[in-house]
Every structure is written in structure tokens, then in C-alpha cells.
Phi, psi and omega in degrees: 000166174269122186273324180231121184242122177262134180236102176289137179232151179235016178087010183246160175292327177298311181297327182292346178293342173294341179292334183297303177291326181297314180290322179299316177291313186292320183292317182292329185251005181056042178280161175268123179262127180246102179276126190223137172229162181231131175239149178282142180300140176283135182262076180234155179287148180293141178215143177298333180290331182257352182298132177085353180273147176294133181277348181215065181297329180297319179295320179298315179297318180297313183296321179292324178295319178295318179300322179296320178295322180295318178295321177298332180280356174110002177273118187273330182256100184224136175220161181234156177210137173243115182261155177237116182194151173277340179250098188293316182298311180298321180295317180294316181293321177296319179294320178300316179296320179297321179285336189076025180292133181256009176202140171243131177245123185212145173283158185277351175197165179172153178223141181193179186287329183289307177220107185284128169063031179257342193294321180298312180291329178293316178301316179298318181295320180293321178301322186274344186236336188287139176281346181256156177301149178237123177264113182264132182241125177282115183289135175289144183304322185285334181077173176257131183296126179296139181091348179279166178293136180281127177294143177231025185263006179283129179230160178241068183279338179228111188248121177260122180253115181275126182235160176227013178089358183262161175298324181298314183293331180288347176291353174283347183301308184302305178300327180297315181293334181285350174281339185294130180253343181207173180289350180277353181296133178251137179246135175243112176269117190243137173233120181254128177256123181285125183243016185290343183271006183300127176085359183260143175230143181201144176295337181277321186262347178088202184299155179294153173278099185277167177300322180295317179294321178295320179297317178296316180297319180293318179299315179295319180296320179295319179296315181291322180294323177296323175294322179293327176298319180294322179284334180284294172027065176293138184301129172078008182240147177283135179230129180237138177257131182227126173244127182231149169266141181207156177301328176214152183296313182299314181294325177297320177296314181296317180295319180294319178300320180289315183293329180266001178065038180294146177267339182202148173251133176247128184211144174275159187274348175200169186156186180233140177257169192284301191290309185241016176050048179291139176282121185293340177301314180292325177296315179300318178302315182291323178295315180301315183285337183260349186275138172268345180257165181300149178233122176266115184255130182242125176264108184302146177256152178101175184289000000 
């Protein structure tokens, strides 16, 4: 399980939608939730009249109000922090390391009075720099009404793990298993083979991707994926291996997640795929931008 979960907030109802999966995960696993916001330092001259006064009392009140709602939703371990920095991403990542948080949950966009228009770029920055997994949540346009009860009915009963046959992509295994809340969790290990080049010839790309080559690639991918299923094999959970052909890897992942009713997609940010050595980083970017369901992004460590 994830023991310490950091949730960046920017004072908006959109950003607060990250609380739904965070509280759902945290309450079931008794995790510690760390609600965090970042404000830019005020550029004012020192004065004895202002010395010792809080520079952002409104933000403090807001964070405490959100924390109270989170506790009412059943999360017992909750804390808040207001950071001051011009570099929001660096401040959040440094704070996460200080906390020892092993997961960050954040919406992919948001605008608000505390920090206007920073949440989208912050989510992107954390995905590219954080050593810990980042769970990205696509905010619904309408948002969640502030002051309303926080939903805790989000579950991750069906987890799709996108692989490309590389050691890097397999580093998604650990974080994926930590999403499991019960023995009923089902895992789908997916390998997508891009078939958009069928029938095309080019001096730049070389021979066409023929049906025979695709069949060979699929056979090899299925054999390797079955071995990965054996190495994955989380205790008490169902694991299925799926190899699909698709016009593009990212679209194949999205289509498979929809057809199988996945609750979350788990993907590493880079790696190499078999047929055309696609960089998984670009695939992850497309999946993040195209997914309506949460995406757990893992940045592999090592060379």
C-alpha cells in the first residue's frame, strides 16, 4: 500500500477532485494524507507592524477547512502544509521527499485564487521529475462543490498495466500492486503492437510491416508477456496478459482500458518497444492527455 500520500491543492474545486482517489486509497489503507499548497513569497519591505504575522491567512484557513472535510470522509491521518517558493514543482518534490511520501495525487489542471493557472504545469513537472509515482486525475468540468461531502467510492478493482517489453516498463509492477485494496483486484498486463505501417514502403523507414512480421511480433510479444505475468503474479489477484494490434500504441492502450472497464492505467514514462522502438515517454504523454480515467505514472530509476 501507499503509506504517505501527498495531495497538491491550488484553492480550486477542480484541484480538490484529487481528494476523491486520495481519500479512497488512504481511508482503506490507513495512509497518511498530506494536503499541500504553494504560494509565492510576498515582495514587501520588512516592517515591525507586519513582523510575525501570517502572510497568507486565507490559505491557512482554506487548507484547514479542506482537512476537516477529509477527516469527515473517514481519513484519520491528515496534515496540511503551506509552502512558500517561486518554483512550485521543486518545492513540492522537496516536501514530498521530506515527508517520505510514496505517492502524489494531483489533478491535471485547475485555476484558482491561491495560485492561478499553475496546476496543469505542476502536474506535468512532477511527472517528469518526481522519484515517486504520480496519480493523475482528469478533473470533471463541473468540479466538486466546495464544502460538500467528499466521495470515497472510487476503487481500483481493475488495473491495466501498459508494458513494452523493457526492464523500464516493468518497474510499473510495484506501484501497480500497491493500488490493490483487496483480493478481488484484477490486473491486465497489456502489450500494444503498432500496426499503422502495414503495406507502406519508404526509403526512410525500410521494408513494409507485413502481416507475417506482425504475426511474428505478436507471437514473440505474447511469449514474453506470459513470462512477465509469472514474474508479476501478485498473491491472491487475478492477472491477465493481453497483446493487441492498434494503429498507435497510446490509442491501443486507451481503447483497451475502455473495452475492459479499467479503473486506472499504470504506465512508465519511458522505455523501448519492440517493432519500431517507440519511446514510451511519448506514449505516456498521449495516454495522460487522452485518458478520462486516472493514470498512475511511474518514472523508472536507473540507466
